[in-house]
C-alpha positions in Angstrom: 3.9 -1.4 -23.1 4.6 -2.6 -19.5 6.5 0.0 -17.2 9.4 -2.9 -17.2 10.2 -2.1 -20.7 10.8 1.5 -20.0 13.9 3.2 -18.4 16.1 0.1 -18.6 18.8 2.2 -20.1 21.5 3.9 -18.3 20.5 4.7 -14.8 17.1 3.3 -15.3 16.6 2.0 -11.8 19.4 3.8 -9.9 17.5 7.3 -10.3 14.3 6.0 -8.7 15.3 6.8 -5.4 15.5 10.8 -6.2 11.8 10.4 -7.3 11.0 10.2 -3.6 11.6 12.1 -0.2 13.4 10.1 2.2 10.2 9.7 4.4 8.3 8.3 1.4 11.1 5.8 0.8 11.0 4.7 4.5 7.2 4.0 4.0 7.6 2.2 1.2 10.3 0.2 2.7 7.9 -0.6 5.4 5.2 -1.8 3.2 7.5 -3.8 1.1 8.5 -5.3 4.4 5.2 -6.2 5.4 4.5 -8.0 1.9 7.8 -9.8 2.0 6.3 -12.5 4.1 9.4 -14.6 4.1 12.0 -11.9 4.7 14.1 -12.8 1.7 14.3 -9.5 0.0 12.1 -10.5 -3.0 8.4 -10.4 -3.2 7.2 -13.6 -4.8 4.0 -15.1 -5.6 3.9 -16.9 -2.0 4.5 -13.7 -0.4 1.8 -12.1 -2.1 -0.7 -15.0 -1.2 0.5 -14.9 2.3 -0.1 -11.4 2.7 -3.6 -11.4 1.0 -4.5 -14.3 3.3 -3.7 -12.2 6.4 -6.2 -9.7 4.8 -8.9 -12.4 4.6 -8.3 -13.0 1.1 -8.2 -17.0 1.1 -9.2 -17.8 -2.4 -7.0 -15.7 -4.6 -6.2 -17.7 -7.8 -2.7 -18.6 -9.0 -3.1 -16.8 -12.2 -3.8 -13.4 -10.6 -0.8 -13.7 -8.3 1.2 -14.6 -11.3 0.0 -11.6 -13.2 0.9 -9.4 -10.3 4.2 -10.8 -10.0 4.8 -10.5 -13.8 4.2 -6.8 -13.9 7.9 -6.5 -13.0 10.6 -7.7 -15.5 12.3 -10.0 -12.9 12.5 -10.6 -9.1 10.8 -7.8 -7.1 13.4 -6.3 -4.8 12.9 -3.1 -3.0 14.5 -1.1 -5.9 12.0 -2.8 -8.3 9.2 -2.3 -6.1 9.9 1.4 -5.8 10.3 1.7 -9.5 6.8 0.4 -10.0 5.4 2.7 -7.6 7.1 5.4 -9.2 5.8 4.6 -12.7 2.3 3.9 -11.4 2.1 7.2 -9.6 3.6 9.7 -12.1 1.3 12.4 -12.6 -1.2 11.1 -10.0 -2.4 13.8 -7.5 -1.5 13.0 -4.0 -5.1 12.0 -2.9 -5.2 9.4 -5.9 -1.7 8.1 -4.7 -3.0 7.7 -1.0 -6.2 6.1 -2.2 -4.2 3.7 -4.7 -2.1 2.7 -1.7 -5.4 2.0 0.4 -6.8 0.0 -2.3 -4.2 -2.5 -2.1 -5.7 -3.4 1.1 -9.1 -3.7 -0.2 -8.9 -6.3 -3.1 -12.8 -6.4 -3.3 -13.0 -2.5 -4.1 -15.5 -1.8 -1.5 -14.2 1.5 -0.3 -13.8 0.3 3.0 -11.3 -1.6 5.1 -11.9 -3.5 8.5 -10.9 -1.6 11.6 -9.5 -4.7 13.0 -7.3 -5.2 10.1 -5.9 -1.5 10.0 -5.3 -1.5 13.8 -3.3 -4.7 13.7 -1.3 -3.4 10.9 -0.8 0.1 12.6 0.0 -1.7 16.0 2.4 -4.5 14.8 4.2 -3.3 11.9 7.1 -1.0 11.5 6.4 2.5 13.0 4.0 1.2 15.4 0.9 3.2 17.0 0.4 3.6 20.5 -3.1 2.9 22.1 -3.5 6.6 22.4 -2.6 7.1 18.6 -5.3 4.5 17.9 -7.9 6.1 20.1 -7.2 9.6 18.3 -7.4 7.6 14.9 -10.9 6.3 15.6 -12.2 9.3 17.4 -11.2 11.2 14.0 -12.5 8.4 11.7 -15.1 6.2 13.4 -15.9 3.0 11.9 -19.2 2.3 10.9 -21.6 -0.2 12.7 -20.1 -3.1 10.8 -16.5 -2.2 11.8 -15.5 -0.7 8.5 -13.4 2.3 7.8 -14.0 4.6 4.9 -10.5 5.1 3.5 -11.3 7.5 0.8 -12.5 10.0 3.7 -9.0 9.6 5.4 -7.1 10.1 2.1 -9.3 13.5 1.5 -8.5 14.7 5.0 -4.9 13.9 4.7 -4.7 15.8 1.3 -7.4 18.6 2.1 -7.6 19.1 5.5 -10.6 18.9 7.9 -13.6 17.0 6.8 -16.4 19.2 5.4 -19.2 19.9 7.7 -22.6 19.4 6.4 -24.9 22.0 7.7 
């Protein structure tokens, strides 16, 4: 049974905003805005294709895109988008939830995201990072020699505090 067939009764989608704190809703709104490439308020197959292309995924099959869009019962506006995340994250611990969000940017499931891609997103979208904030991020989480960032390590630090020191 898909998430869309549940919670369709009285108040099904209207309560979705109470599932999240205001700061979380704002972060999801920013993510929605990034994915909604044509800015029409609906995430379509073309929006997904375009956003994946910006991440270097140029050969995504039509069937894959259609499957993503069909996870929703209808057009994916912001309320539907938030509901989908709410259902997927229900019962997930915070680290799993954050790793899941990063996995959207890692369709090959490598566990890494290119430094240049993260930097472009963080400095050009929504609450933009300053040059100093980017310097601090890379000091805390230096990329490997290939320019990859281990996002699972970032998620660990976000949810557990400082990195474990190997001694």
